[in-house]
N, C-alpha and C positions, 0 to 999 in steps of 0.2 A: 654682412659681407655678401656681395653678389659677384657673379661672373660677368664677362663682357656681354653675354646674351641676356643678362637680367635675371638668371635663375639663382636660387640660393646656393651658396657654396656649403658643402656638408662638413668641411674640415673643423670648423669651430664647434661642432656638436659632438665631436669625439675627443677622447682624452688619450694621453700617452701611456697606455697600458695594454699589454704587458711591457714592463721596462725594469731595468736593474736599479730599483730604488734601495737605499740602505738606511739603517738607523744611526743617527748621530747621538741620541740618547736612548739607552736600552736598559732592560732588566733581563739579562740573558739567562739567568738560572732560577729566578724566583718561582716561575710557574711550575717548573719540574720539581723543585724542592717542596712546594706547598701542596702539589697535586690536588688542586681545588675541584670540587664537584661542578662549580659554576664560576665562570669568569665574566665579569661585566666590563665591556669595552666602551668607553665614552669618548667619542670624537669631540674635540673642543679646540677653539682657536688658541694660538700661543699666548696672546695677551690676556686671555680670560681667566686669570688667576682666581677671580671672585667665584666663578662658577665651580671651579675645582675645589675651592675651600668649603663652599656650601655642601657639596656632595660629600666630602670628607667628614664633615660634621653632622651629617644626617644619614641617609641610607647607605653611604659608602662605609660607615663605621661597622656595619654588620659583617663580621668575618667568619662567624660560625652560626649557622641557621639550621635548626632541626637536626643538629649533629653532623651537618655537612659543611665543609670549608667553602667559603665564598671570597673571591678576591676581585679587585677592580684595577683598571689601568686607564689612564688618559692618553689619547692618541692625538698627536700634534704633527703638523707639517711646519714649513719654514714661514717666518713672518715677512721675508723679503726675498727678492730674486737673487740668485747667485750662480756659482758654477757647479753646484752639486757637491762641493767638498767642504761646506761651511762647518765651523765649530758651533755648538749650541750657544745661545745667548746666556750670559752669566746668571740672570734671574732664573731662567728655566733650569740650568744646571744645578743652582742652589736648591731649588724646589725639588728636584729630582733626588738629590743627595739626602734631603730631609725626609721625603715621603716614600721614596722607592716605588712610585707608581706612574712615572712618566715614560711614554714611548714617543720619540720624535723622529720622524723620517724626513729625507731630503727632497720633498716635493713642495711646491708653493701652496700654502694653506689658504685656499679661497673656495667660494661656492662651486665654481666650475670644476674643481678637482675633488669633490666629495667622493666620486667614484674611485679615484686613485686611493683615497684614504680608506675606503671600505675594502678594497682589494689588498692593500698593505696590511690591514687588520687580519684578513684571512691568511695571508702569508705568515704573519707572526704567530698566530694561534696554531697553525699547522706544524710549525717547526719548534715551538717552544712549550707546548702544553700536551705532551703525549698521554698523560694520565687524567686529563679533564674530560668530563662527560658532556657538559653544555657550555655554551657561551651566549651572551646577549649583547648586541649592539644597541645602545640606548643614548639618545641625544641628551646633551647636558642640561636642557631646560625641562626635562621630564623629572617627576618625583616617583620613584620606584618602590613598590611594596615588596621588599626582598623576601620576607617571610612567606607571603602568599605565592610568589613566583617559585620558590624552592619546594613548597608543598605541592604545587601543580606538577613540577618536573619529577618529583618522586614517583608520580603515577603515570608518566609519559613514556613513549618509546625512546630508546637510546640510540637509534640508528636511523639515518635518512629522515630526520625530523626537523621541521621548521615551523614556527607559529608566530603570529603577530596579528596586527589589525590588517586584514586582507582587503585590497581594492580589486573589485571585479568589474570588468567591462569599462574600465576608465578610458575616456576618449583621449586620443593623441591630439594635443593642442596645436592648432595651425595658425593661431594669432601671433604675429611676429612681435607683438608687444608683451606677450606673456613670458614670465620668468622660465616656464617649462616648455617653450616652443620647440617643436622638432619638425623639420620640413619632410615632405614625402620622400625626398631623395635619401634621407637618413633613416626613416622608419616608415615604410609604405602602408602598413596596416592602419586602419582608422581607430582601432582600440588596442589597448595593451592586454596581454595575458594577465591572469591574476598574479598579484605581487604583494608582498608584505610592505606596509608603509615604513619609510626610513626612520620614523620617530622612535621605533623600537621593535626588534624582532629577536627571537631565540632560535638557536639551532644546535643540533648535536654536533659533536667534534669530528665526526667522519665526513661532514659536508665540506669544510674548507678546502681539503685537498681535491675533491671532485669539482668544486666551483673554480679553482685555480686551473685545473686541467682543461675545463671547458673554455676558460678565458682566452686560450691560445687560438681558438677557432672562431671568435667573434670580434667585431670592433666595439670598443667600449664607449657608450654614450655618457654624456655628462650628468644625466639624471640618475643618481646612484641607486635608488631603490628600483627603478625601472630596469636598470642595467642587469639586475640579478635575474630578470625574467629571461634574458638571453642565455643564461649559463646552463 
């Protein structure tokens, strides 16, 4: 999209956050009741039941590791546009009733809204997991060594802590054909501050509230892992 003067419009590179999103499928009490040491949050498309089942049958099966409780949740948006008051699709609702691990919010689930998905994740963790020490956002196509992760976290700081594969000095892509293009008008610097790649990162549970507070003072860009450098 361009303006009449030919410059790139920035609107399409930002997402609607903060915003009053709500969950149409939720597990409102499970995290508080289980008080897990570690919560694994897996963003996944609503239609991708196969990925969810693979995780449930592999590393998602590990619920107690080195004496610590570990739980997982799948985070979904909507599969189609609507007015924000949609009921969940029957298949998703049945899956949720069976496995008790689905969280579905009322934003459109697509690549451009991954930042919204991430921020909604922070909202849910902040309000539902008061006794949890760590959480990890991990993509559904990753294979996670949960035993090694818990072993590492038992020796890690419990406050103001975040770790993952860190990108340092990453260039801001100005090629308009790139999937991750940002114009100068949206992000004037030529490189990003260090940030943890979105494929997977771990954080202590005091961080979600701080990140959410910071989000009220910045405009959220559509590149979800980069967006966390703003917070």
